[in-house]
ZADODO-8146 format. One record per atom (N, C-alpha, C, O): residue number from 1; residue in one letter; x, y, z. Coordinates in Angstrom, 3 decimals, decimal comma, m for minus. Example, Ala and Ser with C-alpha at 12.3 -4.5 7.8 and 13.67 -1.06 7.14 Angstrom:
BEGIN
[1; 'a'; [13,190; m5,690; 7,800]]
[1; 'a'; [12,300; m4,500; 7,800]]
[1; 'a'; [13,200; m3,300; 7,800]]
[1; 'a'; [14,236; m3,319; 8,465]]
[2; 's'; [12,850; m2,250; 7,080]]
[2; 's'; [13,670; m1,060; 7,140]]
[2; 's'; [12,900; 0,030; 7,870]]
[2; 's'; [13,409; 1,138; 8,039]]
END
This chain:
BEGIN
[1; 'h'; [m11,490; 108,369; 57,118]]
[1; 'h'; [m12,261; 109,453; 57,278]]
[1; 'h'; [m13,995; 109,252; 56,350]]
[1; 'h'; [m14,350; 108,927; 55,217]]
[2; 'v'; [m14,569; 109,608; 57,449]]
[2; 'v'; [m16,205; 109,312; 56,665]]
[2; 'v'; [m16,343; 110,463; 55,619]]
[2; 'v'; [m17,164; 110,416; 54,703]]
[3; 'n'; [m15,589; 111,369; 55,797]]
[3; 'n'; [m15,786; 112,828; 54,666]]
[3; 'n'; [m15,498; 112,112; 53,234]]
[3; 'n'; [m16,242; 112,455; 52,315]]
[4; 'y'; [m14,338; 111,005; 52,917]]
[4; 'y'; [m14,182; 110,722; 51,828]]
[4; 'y'; [m15,749; 110,212; 51,217]]
[4; 'y'; [m16,325; 110,775; 50,287]]
[5; 'l'; [m16,229; 109,120; 51,908]]
[5; 'l'; [m17,479; 108,426; 51,875]]
[5; 'l'; [m18,336; 109,402; 51,399]]
[5; 'l'; [m19,003; 108,984; 50,452]]
[6; 'g'; [m18,601; 110,736; 51,757]]
[6; 'g'; [m19,214; 111,721; 51,094]]
[6; 'g'; [m18,801; 112,086; 49,720]]
[6; 'g'; [m19,665; 112,108; 48,844]]
[7; 'g'; [m17,467; 112,401; 49,415]]
[7; 'g'; [m17,369; 112,431; 48,106]]
[7; 'g'; [m17,415; 111,408; 47,297]]
[7; 'g'; [m17,329; 111,637; 46,090]]
[8; 'i'; [m17,511; 110,500; 47,609]]
[8; 'i'; [m17,973; 109,257; 46,603]]
[8; 'i'; [m19,250; 109,422; 46,591]]
[8; 'i'; [m19,711; 109,731; 45,492]]
[9; 'l'; [m20,004; 109,315; 47,479]]
[9; 'l'; [m21,504; 109,708; 47,130]]
[9; 'l'; [m21,774; 110,516; 46,313]]
[9; 'l'; [m22,710; 110,398; 45,522]]
[10; 'q'; [m20,940; 111,541; 46,374]]
[10; 'q'; [m21,592; 112,645; 45,468]]
[10; 'q'; [m21,230; 112,608; 43,953]]
[10; 'q'; [m21,835; 113,141; 43,023]]
[11; 'g'; [m20,016; 111,797; 43,926]]
[11; 'g'; [m19,830; 111,220; 42,599]]
[11; 'g'; [m20,767; 110,113; 41,887]]
[11; 'g'; [m20,978; 109,875; 40,697]]
[12; 'v'; [m21,170; 109,622; 42,891]]
[12; 'v'; [m22,306; 108,540; 42,209]]
[12; 'v'; [m23,541; 109,496; 42,041]]
[12; 'v'; [m24,232; 109,494; 41,022]]
[13; 'a'; [m23,678; 110,004; 42,713]]
[13; 'a'; [m25,265; 111,072; 42,657]]
[13; 'a'; [m25,258; 111,571; 41,075]]
[13; 'a'; [m26,198; 111,506; 40,283]]
[14; 'l'; [m23,852; 112,115; 40,835]]
[14; 'l'; [m23,358; 112,976; 39,568]]
[14; 'l'; [m23,655; 111,699; 38,570]]
[14; 'l'; [m24,475; 111,807; 37,658]]
[15; 'a'; [m23,155; 110,863; 38,738]]
[15; 'a'; [m23,162; 109,863; 37,776]]
[15; 'a'; [m24,134; 108,846; 37,604]]
[15; 'a'; [m23,898; 107,710; 37,193]]
[16; 'l'; [m25,146; 109,265; 37,908]]
[16; 'l'; [m25,998; 108,049; 38,210]]
[16; 'l'; [m27,234; 108,715; 37,056]]
[16; 'l'; [m27,655; 108,032; 36,123]]
[17; 'p'; [m27,702; 110,155; 37,320]]
[17; 'p'; [m28,649; 110,566; 36,661]]
[17; 'p'; [m28,072; 110,968; 34,852]]
[17; 'p'; [m28,768; 110,947; 33,837]]
[18; 'a'; [m26,766; 111,268; 34,968]]
[18; 'a'; [m26,132; 111,177; 33,525]]
[18; 'a'; [m26,574; 109,800; 33,056]]
[18; 'a'; [m27,608; 109,713; 32,394]]
[19; 's'; [m25,836; 108,680; 33,365]]
[19; 's'; [m26,027; 107,467; 32,788]]
[19; 's'; [m27,369; 107,191; 32,945]]
[19; 's'; [m27,606; 106,226; 32,218]]
[20; 'l'; [m28,273; 107,506; 33,465]]
[20; 'l'; [m29,569; 107,144; 33,188]]
[20; 'l'; [m30,485; 107,673; 32,241]]
[20; 'l'; [m31,507; 107,178; 31,765]]
[21; 'y'; [m29,956; 108,729; 32,062]]
[21; 'y'; [m30,410; 109,983; 30,992]]
[21; 'y'; [m29,884; 109,439; 29,461]]
[21; 'y'; [m30,551; 109,454; 28,427]]
[22; 's'; [m28,690; 109,025; 29,606]]
[22; 's'; [m28,013; 108,437; 28,121]]
[22; 's'; [m28,732; 107,102; 27,993]]
[22; 's'; [m29,190; 106,713; 26,919]]
[23; 'y'; [m28,820; 106,370; 29,203]]
[23; 'y'; [m29,425; 104,871; 28,633]]
[23; 'y'; [m31,202; 105,287; 28,201]]
[23; 'y'; [m31,609; 104,834; 27,131]]
[24; 'y'; [m31,816; 105,822; 28,745]]
[24; 'y'; [m33,273; 106,054; 28,071]]
[24; 'y'; [m33,525; 106,832; 26,952]]
[24; 'y'; [m34,454; 106,720; 26,152]]
[25; 'n'; [m32,381; 107,836; 26,970]]
[25; 'n'; [m32,224; 108,634; 25,610]]
[25; 'n'; [m31,735; 107,982; 24,054]]
[25; 'n'; [m31,820; 108,345; 22,880]]
[26; 's'; [m31,217; 106,882; 24,755]]
[26; 's'; [m30,174; 106,392; 23,532]]
[26; 's'; [m31,034; 106,225; 22,303]]
[26; 's'; [m32,216; 105,927; 22,478]]
[27; 'n'; [m30,517; 106,401; 20,942]]
[27; 'n'; [m30,992; 106,258; 19,799]]
[27; 'n'; [m30,635; 104,752; 19,418]]
[27; 'n'; [m29,503; 104,271; 19,478]]
[28; 'a'; [m31,709; 104,139; 19,045]]
[28; 'a'; [m31,718; 102,830; 18,462]]
[28; 'a'; [m30,641; 102,879; 17,110]]
[28; 'a'; [m29,838; 101,977; 16,869]]
[29; 's'; [m30,745; 103,692; 16,571]]
[29; 's'; [m30,127; 103,747; 15,125]]
[29; 's'; [m28,545; 103,677; 15,628]]
[29; 's'; [m27,781; 102,791; 15,248]]
[30; 's'; [m28,209; 104,626; 16,441]]
[30; 's'; [m26,772; 104,929; 16,881]]
[30; 's'; [m26,067; 103,622; 17,497]]
[30; 's'; [m26,565; 102,691; 18,131]]
[31; 's'; [m24,574; 103,895; 17,049]]
[31; 's'; [m24,091; 102,934; 17,575]]
[31; 's'; [m23,791; 102,313; 18,859]]
[31; 's'; [m23,478; 102,958; 19,860]]
[32; 's'; [m23,904; 100,938; 18,801]]
[32; 's'; [m23,898; 100,555; 20,341]]
[32; 's'; [m22,448; 101,020; 21,426]]
[32; 's'; [m22,497; 101,188; 22,644]]
[33; 'f'; [m21,275; 101,141; 20,563]]
[33; 'f'; [m20,133; 101,331; 21,208]]
[33; 'f'; [m20,140; 102,637; 21,698]]
[33; 'f'; [m19,497; 102,872; 22,721]]
[34; 'w'; [m21,016; 103,896; 20,907]]
[34; 'w'; [m21,247; 105,279; 21,354]]
[34; 'w'; [m22,231; 105,110; 22,853]]
[34; 'w'; [m21,907; 105,601; 23,934]]
[35; 't'; [m23,281; 104,428; 22,638]]
[35; 't'; [m24,639; 104,434; 23,574]]
[35; 't'; [m23,893; 103,822; 24,840]]
[35; 't'; [m23,931; 104,282; 25,981]]
[36; 'a'; [m23,227; 102,722; 24,420]]
[36; 'a'; [m22,245; 102,224; 26,125]]
[36; 'a'; [m21,082; 103,191; 26,601]]
[36; 'a'; [m20,680; 102,975; 27,745]]
[37; 'm'; [m20,653; 103,927; 26,102]]
[37; 'm'; [m19,455; 105,083; 26,485]]
[37; 'm'; [m20,242; 106,001; 27,098]]
[37; 'm'; [m19,815; 106,670; 28,039]]
[38; 't'; [m21,499; 106,125; 26,610]]
[38; 't'; [m22,191; 107,442; 27,558]]
[38; 't'; [m22,775; 107,391; 28,355]]
[38; 't'; [m23,266; 108,361; 28,933]]
[39; 'i'; [m22,972; 105,726; 28,772]]
[39; 'i'; [m23,476; 105,113; 29,892]]
[39; 'i'; [m22,486; 105,244; 30,837]]
[39; 'i'; [m22,409; 105,996; 31,810]]
[40; 'l'; [m21,726; 104,387; 30,403]]
[40; 'l'; [m20,540; 104,546; 31,197]]
[40; 'l'; [m19,561; 105,645; 31,550]]
[40; 'l'; [m18,893; 105,667; 32,584]]
[41; 'l'; [m19,548; 106,327; 30,829]]
[41; 'l'; [m18,228; 107,389; 30,965]]
[41; 'l'; [m18,666; 108,250; 32,529]]
[41; 'l'; [m17,905; 108,397; 33,486]]
[42; 'p'; [m19,597; 108,564; 32,462]]
[42; 'p'; [m19,726; 109,556; 33,897]]
[42; 'p'; [m19,562; 108,301; 35,333]]
[42; 'p'; [m19,391; 108,773; 36,458]]
[43; 'w'; [m19,608; 107,257; 35,217]]
[43; 'w'; [m18,790; 106,430; 36,331]]
[43; 'w'; [m17,704; 106,538; 36,367]]
[43; 'w'; [m17,098; 105,871; 37,206]]
[44; 'l'; [m16,910; 107,494; 35,403]]
[44; 'l'; [m15,119; 107,581; 35,663]]
[44; 'l'; [m15,026; 108,472; 36,967]]
[44; 'l'; [m14,030; 108,333; 37,677]]
[45; 'y'; [m15,929; 109,307; 37,293]]
[45; 'y'; [m15,859; 110,268; 38,156]]
[45; 'y'; [m15,634; 109,479; 39,581]]
[45; 'y'; [m14,563; 109,372; 40,178]]
[46; 'p'; [m17,024; 108,906; 40,012]]
[46; 'p'; [m16,682; 108,064; 41,282]]
[46; 'p'; [m15,615; 107,412; 41,298]]
[46; 'p'; [m14,974; 107,353; 42,348]]
[47; 'l'; [m15,244; 106,875; 40,337]]
[47; 'l'; [m14,160; 105,844; 40,338]]
[47; 'l'; [m12,957; 106,514; 40,479]]
[47; 'l'; [m12,128; 105,985; 41,220]]
[48; 'y'; [m12,696; 107,467; 39,984]]
[48; 'y'; [m11,971; 108,418; 40,342]]
[48; 'y'; [m11,282; 108,852; 41,621]]
[48; 'y'; [m10,112; 108,947; 41,991]]
[49; 'y'; [m12,557; 109,092; 42,184]]
[49; 'y'; [m12,730; 109,430; 43,712]]
[49; 'y'; [m12,170; 108,474; 44,753]]
[49; 'y'; [m11,328; 108,730; 45,613]]
[50; 't'; [m12,923; 107,086; 44,467]]
[50; 't'; [m12,585; 105,900; 45,155]]
[50; 't'; [m10,976; 105,627; 44,748]]
[50; 't'; [m10,354; 105,116; 45,680]]
[51; 'a'; [m10,154; 105,880; 43,490]]
[51; 'a'; [m8,913; 105,733; 43,309]]
[51; 'a'; [m8,236; 106,995; 44,148]]
[51; 'a'; [m7,198; 106,688; 44,735]]
[52; 'l'; [m8,488; 107,783; 44,229]]
[52; 'l'; [m8,122; 108,964; 44,803]]
[52; 'l'; [m7,762; 108,716; 46,654]]
[52; 'l'; [m6,681; 108,781; 47,238]]
[53; 'f'; [m9,436; 108,362; 47,303]]
[53; 'f'; [m9,194; 108,609; 48,628]]
[53; 'f'; [m9,042; 107,264; 49,184]]
[53; 'f'; [m9,380; 107,222; 50,367]]
[54; 'i'; [m8,691; 106,296; 48,762]]
[54; 'i'; [m8,329; 105,102; 49,642]]
[54; 'i'; [m6,730; 105,271; 49,692]]
[54; 'i'; [m6,292; 105,214; 50,842]]
[55; 'p'; [m5,701; 105,480; 48,619]]
[55; 'p'; [m4,409; 105,620; 48,879]]
[55; 'p'; [m4,128; 106,988; 50,048]]
[55; 'p'; [m3,350; 107,070; 50,999]]
[56; 'r'; [m5,330; 108,156; 49,376]]
[56; 'r'; [m4,930; 109,221; 50,522]]
[56; 'r'; [m5,523; 109,020; 52,303]]
[56; 'r'; [m5,088; 109,610; 53,291]]
[57; 'q'; [m6,523; 108,091; 52,243]]
[57; 'q'; [m6,618; 107,636; 53,475]]
[57; 'q'; [m5,553; 107,022; 54,208]]
[57; 'q'; [m5,471; 107,216; 55,421]]
[58; 'q'; [m4,499; 106,102; 53,434]]
[58; 'q'; [m3,539; 104,917; 54,274]]
[58; 'q'; [m2,573; 106,095; 54,199]]
[58; 'q'; [m1,780; 105,905; 55,121]]
[59; 'd'; [m2,214; 107,325; 53,496]]
[59; 'd'; [m1,073; 108,157; 54,003]]
[59; 'd'; [m1,575; 108,914; 55,195]]
[59; 'd'; [m0,798; 108,981; 56,148]]
[60; 'd'; [m2,619; 109,433; 55,290]]
[60; 'd'; [m3,134; 110,206; 56,314]]
[60; 'd'; [m3,000; 109,344; 57,666]]
[60; 'd'; [m2,725; 109,941; 58,706]]
[61; 'g'; [m3,194; 107,922; 57,671]]
[61; 'g'; [m2,924; 107,042; 58,806]]
[61; 'g'; [m1,717; 107,027; 59,125]]
[61; 'g'; [m1,456; 106,885; 60,319]]
[62; 's'; [m0,677; 107,161; 58,197]]
[62; 's'; [0,910; 106,833; 58,470]]
[62; 's'; [1,285; 108,573; 58,667]]
[62; 's'; [2,419; 109,014; 58,850]]
[63; 'l'; [0,305; 109,208; 58,596]]
[63; 'l'; [1,047; 110,795; 58,809]]
[63; 'l'; [0,511; 111,000; 60,247]]
[63; 'l'; [1,237; 111,685; 60,967]]
[64; 'm'; [m0,592; 110,542; 60,769]]
[64; 'm'; [m1,409; 110,703; 61,838]]
[64; 'm'; [m0,331; 110,084; 62,878]]
[64; 'm'; [0,172; 110,611; 63,870]]
[65; 'r'; [m0,135; 108,745; 62,307]]
[65; 'r'; [0,647; 107,818; 63,443]]
[65; 'r'; [2,061; 108,221; 63,766]]
[65; 'r'; [2,679; 107,664; 64,673]]
[66; 'q'; [2,744; 109,485; 62,803]]
[66; 'q'; [4,281; 109,989; 63,135]]
[66; 'q'; [3,745; 111,216; 63,528]]
[66; 'q'; [4,763; 111,898; 63,637]]
[67; 'k'; [2,811; 111,929; 63,808]]
[67; 'k'; [2,695; 113,002; 64,125]]
[67; 'k'; [1,790; 112,597; 65,833]]
[67; 'k'; [2,099; 113,529; 66,576]]
[68; 'y'; [1,192; 111,952; 66,335]]
[68; 'y'; [0,495; 111,593; 67,562]]
[68; 'y'; [1,281; 110,318; 68,087]]
[68; 'y'; [1,361; 110,378; 69,314]]
[69; 'g'; [1,779; 109,390; 67,661]]
[69; 'g'; [2,112; 108,265; 68,105]]
[69; 'g'; [1,557; 106,941; 68,156]]
[69; 'g'; [0,348; 106,806; 67,973]]
[70; 'd'; [2,106; 106,196; 68,325]]
[70; 'd'; [1,719; 104,469; 68,313]]
[70; 'd'; [0,638; 104,577; 69,084]]
[70; 'd'; [m0,504; 104,252; 68,758]]
[71; 'k'; [1,062; 105,135; 70,347]]
[71; 'k'; [m0,382; 104,628; 71,399]]
[71; 'k'; [m1,521; 105,465; 71,290]]
[71; 'k'; [m2,495; 104,936; 71,824]]
[72; 'v'; [m1,709; 106,337; 70,902]]
[72; 'v'; [m2,885; 107,468; 70,774]]
[72; 'v'; [m3,236; 107,036; 69,397]]
[72; 'v'; [m4,461; 107,068; 69,274]]
[73; 'm'; [m2,401; 106,490; 67,882]]
[73; 'm'; [m3,036; 105,909; 66,909]]
[73; 'm'; [m3,810; 104,439; 67,476]]
[73; 'm'; [m4,943; 104,158; 67,083]]
[74; 'd'; [m3,326; 103,872; 68,094]]
[74; 'd'; [m3,780; 102,477; 68,352]]
[74; 'd'; [m5,132; 102,611; 68,966]]
[74; 'd'; [m6,026; 101,862; 68,572]]
[75; 'e'; [m5,409; 103,664; 70,072]]
[75; 'e'; [m6,558; 103,934; 71,060]]
[75; 'e'; [m7,348; 104,455; 69,380]]
[75; 'e'; [m8,038; 103,643; 68,763]]
[76; 'y'; [m7,169; 105,488; 68,989]]
[76; 'y'; [m7,852; 106,097; 67,806]]
[76; 'y'; [m8,504; 104,748; 67,260]]
[76; 'y'; [m9,710; 104,555; 67,417]]
[77; 'i'; [m7,797; 103,940; 66,702]]
[77; 'i'; [m8,217; 102,959; 65,763]]
[77; 'i'; [m9,320; 102,019; 66,462]]
[77; 'i'; [m10,404; 101,676; 65,990]]
[78; 'q'; [m8,785; 101,704; 67,662]]
[78; 'q'; [m9,742; 101,133; 68,742]]
[78; 'q'; [m11,361; 101,724; 68,622]]
[78; 'q'; [m12,388; 101,048; 68,690]]
[79; 'm'; [m11,255; 103,014; 68,448]]
[79; 'm'; [m12,367; 103,636; 69,022]]
[79; 'm'; [m13,160; 103,608; 67,668]]
[79; 'm'; [m14,267; 103,076; 67,747]]
[80; 'v'; [m12,721; 104,171; 66,225]]
[80; 'v'; [m12,997; 104,219; 64,959]]
[80; 'v'; [m12,322; 103,056; 63,691]]
[80; 'v'; [m11,673; 103,322; 62,680]]
[81; 'p'; [m12,763; 101,767; 64,213]]
[81; 'p'; [m12,378; 100,802; 63,645]]
[81; 'p'; [m12,160; 100,878; 61,835]]
[81; 'p'; [m11,194; 100,382; 61,255]]
[82; 'y'; [m13,364; 101,657; 61,119]]
[82; 'y'; [m13,438; 101,811; 59,948]]
[82; 'y'; [m13,119; 102,716; 59,253]]
[82; 'y'; [m13,811; 103,710; 59,470]]
[83; 'r'; [m12,234; 102,871; 58,352]]
[83; 'r'; [m11,512; 104,118; 57,639]]
[83; 'r'; [m12,622; 105,285; 56,386]]
[83; 'r'; [m12,530; 106,449; 55,995]]
[84; 'i'; [m13,309; 104,463; 56,215]]
[84; 'i'; [m14,134; 105,238; 55,055]]
[84; 'i'; [m15,509; 104,834; 54,969]]
[84; 'i'; [m16,355; 105,720; 55,092]]
[85; 'v'; [m15,974; 103,345; 54,731]]
[85; 'v'; [m17,001; 103,162; 55,082]]
[85; 'v'; [m17,623; 102,320; 56,414]]
[85; 'v'; [m17,122; 101,245; 56,744]]
[86; 'p'; [m18,420; 102,735; 56,926]]
[86; 'p'; [m18,701; 102,253; 58,233]]
[86; 'p'; [m19,097; 101,044; 58,164]]
[86; 'p'; [m19,900; 100,868; 57,248]]
[87; 'g'; [m18,783; 99,888; 58,939]]
[87; 'g'; [m19,043; 98,798; 58,790]]
[87; 'g'; [m18,689; 97,558; 57,775]]
[87; 'g'; [m18,964; 96,359; 57,810]]
[88; 'v'; [m17,832; 98,519; 56,698]]
[88; 'v'; [m17,130; 97,668; 55,630]]
[88; 'v'; [m15,649; 97,864; 55,332]]
[88; 'v'; [m14,946; 96,886; 55,078]]
[89; 'y'; [m15,223; 98,926; 55,353]]
[89; 'y'; [m13,809; 99,368; 55,138]]
[89; 'y'; [m13,072; 100,585; 56,104]]
[89; 'y'; [m11,906; 100,919; 55,894]]
END
C-alpha cells in the first residue's frame, strides 16, 4: 500500500524540523547526552510507523489472499510488484 509510505514520510516530515531545531539550538554547556536525546527522540515517530506498517502490510496481503483467492492475488502482485516503496519494497 503506497498509503503506508505517505504515513512514514509524514513522520519524517515531522521529525526532521524537530531534530534540526534541537541540533542548531543546542547549548554548548548542556550535557551531550541530552543534546543527543533531543536530536534523536523525534525520529522514534517515523521509526514507529515503519515498525507498524511493514507487518501490517504483510497481514493485509495474507488477508487479501484469503478473501480474493490465489489467482486474483497473483495477478495483482504481477501488476503491483512493490508493497510500500515503489521500486524498492
